[in-house]
N, C-alpha and C positions, 0 to 999 in steps of 0.2 A: 566396234560399237557393242557387240554382244557381251563383252565383259562388263559393261556398265548397266545392263539390264538386270533386273531382279524381280522375282515374283512377289505378289502381295503377301504370300504366306512365309516368306523368308524373313528371319529376324536379322535386321542390319546390326552391325557391331556398334554403330552409333547412328542416331537419327540424322538423315540428310535433310537440309532445309534450303530453301531458295527465297530470296527477297525480291518481290515483284514491285516495280514502280508503276503505279496506276496512272490513268489518264489525267487525274487531277494533281499529280505530282506526289501524292502520298505513297508510303511504302507499306507493304503487307508481307509479313513473313509467313511462309507456307512449308509444311512438311511434304517431302516427296513420297507419295504413296507407291508409285510404280512407274516404270518406263516400259511401254508396250508397243507392239506393232499392230497397225490396222491399215488395210488397203495399200500395203506395200511401203508405208512410211512409219517412222517412229514418232510416238507421242508420249507426253508426260502428264500424269495426274497429280495435282497439288491440292492439299487441304490446308486452309488458313489456320494459324495457331491461336488466333484471338479475334474478338469482334463477333458481330452477329453472324457472319459467314461461317465461322468456326462452330458457333452454337447450333446453327441449322445444318451443319455437316455438308455445306456447299463445296463441291469439288470443281476445281478449274482444270480444264484440259487445254494443252498447247501442243503445237507441232514441235518436235524436238530434233535438233541436229547438233553436231559438234563442229566447231571451227577452230582449227589449230589446237585440238584437245580441250577446248573450253565449251561448255554447254551453251546452246543458243536456242531460245524459245521464240516461237512466232505465233501470233494469233491465228486462229482458224476462222477465216473470213467467210467461207462458203458453207451455206446451210446443209447441203448434201454431204460434204466432207465431215461436218460436225456430227451429223446423224450417224455416219459410219463409225466415227471415233467413239461417240457416246455408247452406241450399241456394243462395240468391242469391249469397252470398259465395264459395262453392265455384265457382259458374259464373264469377264474376269472375276467380278464380285460374286456372281452366282457360282462359279467353279470353286472359289475359295470357301464360300458358305457350305457347299456340298462336301468339300474336303474336311472342313471342321466337323460337320455332322458325322461323317464316316469315321473320322478320328475319335470322336467322342463315343461312338458305338463300340469301337474296338477296345477302348479303355474300360467301358462298362462290363465287357464280357470276360 
């Protein structure tokens, strides 16, 4: 599993996308932002590529596993689990912003 994880600040060779089938049967294409661990499980953060969700920067978080080498996404049903995952994702974003700021400072000097 660790081979499939990547950090937010790594540049992928090509953009990974996932097509979600929503409850109403419509499909939504999303860019994979990252796969990360929280509370001992793996999760995936997805950003829609179009529509109002994309314009607002809404990120979807799902439990992530692999079955026979294929990705499997599951909804996070529990509010407590969702809070743990959302906090872990926020920490990843904060760390990336810090890394970018430090990187910019090093370039300026």
